[in-house]
C-alpha positions as CSV (number, residue, x, y, z in Angstrom):
1,M,124.6,46.2,187.6
2,T,122.5,47.1,184.7
3,P,123.6,50.5,183.1
4,A,120.9,53.0,183.2
5,T,119.4,53.7,179.5
6,E,118.2,57.2,178.6
7,S,114.5,56.7,177.8
8,A,113.2,58.6,174.7
9,P,110.7,61.3,175.4
10,S,107.1,60.5,174.9
11,P,105.4,62.1,172.0
12,R,103.0,65.0,172.7
13,E,99.6,63.6,172.7
14,A,97.2,65.0,170.1
15,P,94.0,66.2,171.2
16,P,91.2,63.8,170.5
17,P,89.4,64.4,167.3
18,G,86.2,64.6,169.2
19,R,87.5,67.7,171.1
20,A,88.5,69.6,167.8
21,R,85.2,68.9,166.5
22,R,83.4,70.3,169.7
23,W,85.6,73.4,169.2
24,L,84.7,74.1,165.7
25,R,81.2,73.8,166.4
26,R,81.3,76.0,169.5
27,E,83.7,78.6,168.3
28,G,84.4,78.3,164.5
29,V,80.7,77.8,163.3
30,P,79.6,81.2,165.1
31,L,82.9,83.0,163.8
32,V,82.1,82.0,160.1
33,V,78.2,82.9,160.4
34,M,79.4,86.3,161.9
35,L,81.8,87.0,159.0
36,A,79.3,86.2,156.5
37,L,76.6,88.5,158.2
38,L,79.2,91.4,158.0
39,V,79.8,90.7,154.2
40,V,76.0,90.4,153.5
41,A,75.5,93.7,155.5
42,R,78.1,95.6,153.7
43,S,77.2,94.3,150.3
44,S,73.4,94.3,150.6
45,L,72.3,96.5,153.2
46,A,74.5,99.6,153.6
47,N,77.7,100.9,152.6
48,H,79.7,104.1,152.6
49,Y,81.3,105.9,149.7
50,H,84.0,108.5,149.5
51,V,83.5,111.3,147.2
52,P,86.6,111.8,145.0
53,S,85.7,115.1,143.3
54,G,83.6,118.0,142.8
55,S,81.3,116.7,139.9
56,M,78.2,116.8,142.4
57,E,78.8,120.3,143.9
58,P,77.2,122.0,145.7
59,A,75.2,119.1,147.0
60,L,78.7,116.8,147.8
61,M,82.2,118.2,148.0
62,P,85.4,116.5,147.5
63,G,86.0,114.3,150.6
64,D,82.5,114.0,151.7
65,R,81.7,110.7,153.2
66,V,78.1,109.2,152.1
67,V,75.7,106.7,153.6
68,V,74.4,104.3,150.7
69,D,71.5,102.4,151.2
70,M,72.0,99.2,149.3
71,R,68.4,98.1,149.8
72,A,66.9,100.8,147.8
73,Y,66.5,99.3,144.5
74,G,66.4,95.8,145.9
75,V,68.4,93.5,148.0
76,R,70.9,91.3,145.9
77,V,73.2,88.5,146.6
78,P,76.6,89.8,147.5
79,M,79.1,90.2,144.4
80,T,76.3,89.0,142.0
81,S,73.4,91.1,140.2
82,W,71.0,88.6,141.6
83,T,67.9,89.9,143.3
84,L,66.7,88.3,146.6
85,W,63.6,90.7,146.6
86,P,63.1,94.0,144.5
87,G,63.0,97.3,145.6
88,D,61.8,100.8,144.1
89,A,63.1,101.7,140.9
90,P,65.4,104.4,140.5
91,A,63.5,107.9,140.4
92,R,64.5,111.3,139.1
93,G,66.2,113.2,141.2
94,D,68.1,110.4,143.3
95,V,71.7,110.4,144.0
96,V,73.1,107.0,143.2
97,V,76.1,105.1,143.3
98,F,76.6,102.8,140.3
99,R,79.1,100.9,138.0
100,S,80.3,103.2,135.0
101,P,79.7,101.6,131.6
102,D,83.1,102.4,130.6
103,D,85.2,100.8,133.0
104,G,83.4,99.6,136.0
105,T,84.5,102.3,138.3
106,R,82.0,103.1,140.8
107,L,80.9,106.7,140.5
108,I,78.2,109.0,142.1
109,K,75.8,111.1,140.2
110,R,72.2,112.3,140.0
111,V,69.5,110.3,138.2
112,V,67.7,113.2,136.1
113,A,65.7,110.9,133.6
114,V,64.4,107.3,133.4
115,G,63.2,104.9,131.0
116,G,60.9,106.7,128.3
117,D,61.7,110.4,129.3
118,R,62.6,112.7,126.8
119,V,65.5,114.9,127.8
120,D,67.0,118.3,126.4
121,L,69.8,119.9,128.2
122,V,70.9,123.5,127.2
123,D,73.7,125.6,128.9
124,G,73.5,122.9,131.9
125,H,69.5,123.3,132.2
126,L,67.4,120.3,132.1
127,S,63.9,119.9,130.4
128,I,62.2,116.7,130.8
129,N,59.3,115.9,128.5
130,G,59.3,119.5,127.4
131,R,59.0,120.7,130.7
132,P,61.9,122.8,132.1
133,L,62.8,121.7,135.6
134,A,64.1,124.9,137.0
135,R,61.2,127.5,137.6
136,G,63.3,130.6,137.0
137,P,66.8,131.8,136.5
138,G,69.2,130.8,139.5
139,L,66.6,128.6,141.0
140,P,67.0,124.6,141.6
141,E,65.9,121.9,139.4
142,D,62.7,120.7,141.0
143,F,62.4,116.7,140.7
144,G,59.3,116.6,142.6
145,T,60.6,114.8,145.9
146,R,63.8,116.6,145.7
147,Q,65.5,119.7,144.3
148,A,69.1,120.1,142.9
149,R,71.0,123.4,142.9
150,L,73.1,123.7,140.2
151,E,76.8,124.8,140.0
152,L,77.5,126.5,136.5
153,D,80.8,128.3,137.2
154,A,82.5,126.1,134.6
155,G,79.7,126.3,132.1
156,G,76.9,123.9,131.3
157,G,78.7,121.2,129.7
158,P,77.7,119.5,126.3
159,D,74.0,119.9,125.4
160,L,71.6,117.3,124.9
161,H,68.6,117.5,122.4
162,D,65.5,115.4,121.9
163,V,67.1,112.2,123.7
164,V,65.0,109.4,124.8
165,V,66.1,107.1,127.6
166,P,65.7,103.3,126.8
167,A,63.6,101.3,129.4
168,G,65.5,99.9,132.1
169,Q,68.3,102.4,131.8
170,V,68.6,106.0,133.4
171,L,70.5,109.0,132.5
172,V,73.0,110.5,135.3
173,L,74.2,113.8,135.2
174,G,76.5,115.8,137.8
175,D,75.2,118.8,139.5
176,H,78.3,120.5,138.9
177,R,77.3,120.5,134.9
178,G,80.3,122.0,133.5
179,A,82.8,119.7,135.5
180,S,81.1,116.4,135.4
181,L,82.0,113.4,133.6
182,D,78.4,111.8,133.3
183,G,76.0,110.4,131.1
184,R,76.7,112.8,128.3
185,Y,80.1,111.1,127.7
186,F,79.5,107.2,128.6
187,G,75.8,107.1,127.8
188,F,73.1,105.6,129.8
189,V,73.4,103.4,132.9
190,D,71.3,100.1,133.2
191,S,69.2,100.1,136.4
192,D,70.8,97.0,137.5
193,A,74.5,98.6,137.4
194,I,73.0,100.7,140.3
195,Y,74.4,99.5,143.9
196,G,72.5,101.9,146.0
197,Q,70.9,105.4,146.9
198,A,72.9,108.1,148.7
199,R,71.1,109.1,151.5
200,G,73.0,111.8,153.3
201,V,76.6,112.9,154.1
202,F,78.1,111.9,157.5
203,W,81.5,113.6,157.1
204,R,82.6,116.7,155.5
205,R,86.2,117.9,155.2
206,G,86.9,120.6,157.5
207,D,83.2,120.3,159.5
208,G,83.9,116.7,160.8
209,P,80.9,114.5,161.6
210,G,77.2,115.7,160.6
211,W,74.4,114.7,158.8
212,R,73.4,116.4,155.5
213,R,70.3,114.6,153.8
214,L,70.6,114.3,150.1
């Protein structure tokens, strides 16, 4: 009688190469496309910014969460400075998120002057091209399409006298003039260094969700 022999287990069959390719086409490619669209939307269309300090009071308070329109000044290839199509130029009064010339930190301030403007700032009060922006004591500064209420409880900060903004650059200041690290310290900001325009506050600490247009 022939003794029984134990047969070795057969190896598990690998899925046919064609099946893996079909799965990648059906599931993998749409997943990659979806992730890419999310990256593009976040980097090129809209984003949000968490306000870390009171340098823009009273318009922005510490802890505010702000919607940032990344299309306002042109749509760019994510994580580059390449513009896919141009947008508007930064305008006086815009609240913008930009890359600091000092260390690349993202900051949020107000554009107060653009290329060619002559700026004077005395005790926190602006004059552009010889014209005071506030129409009287205690009144907001008038940028045309926007107004800015100032906070001067810490004084006006450093003055500026007869400063001309170079072409392609902007001067940014905080509305809390005496408590803002802004263009008076780090200089002008290249327009290309601006990520987007802050449109409004959608969350305020203590108040919760809401909408406060900037």
